[in-house]
C-alpha positions, 0 to 999 in steps of 0.5 A: 333576265338581263336588261339589254341596252343600246344595240350598236349592230342595229343602228350601224346596219341602218347607218350603213343602209344595209337592209339584209343586216338591218333585218337580221339584227331586228330579228336577233333583237326580237329573239333576245326579247327586245320590245319592238317599241325599243327597236323603233326608238333606236332606229328613229334616234339613229335617223334623227342622228343621220339628219343632224350629222349627215352620212355617206350613205344617206343624203339629207333629204333621205334621212329626213324621209327615213325619220318620217317613215318611221314615225308614220310606221309607228302611228300606223301600227298603233292604229291597227295596221301591221303589228310593230314587229312585222312593220319593222321587218318590212321597214328594214327590207325597204331600206 
């Protein structure tokens, strides 16, 4: 098994605000064996990156809300809400 690293397709789908592509990339990553925590980390990193650098697709307040929603998604999952895999898929479709 080779270690998989940075998933540019995943973070680019979020940056471009493409819910269909984001959902597809999340599912591709799951099939490739990526841990949901890793995907969450990449998505949250990108949300913070969007907050810092700005974006055409995301206004400043929207990228902040994105970051906060990812934090609460993880906390909810850890407290016994939706498992993180499903929570990430649902998140992708809400973008």
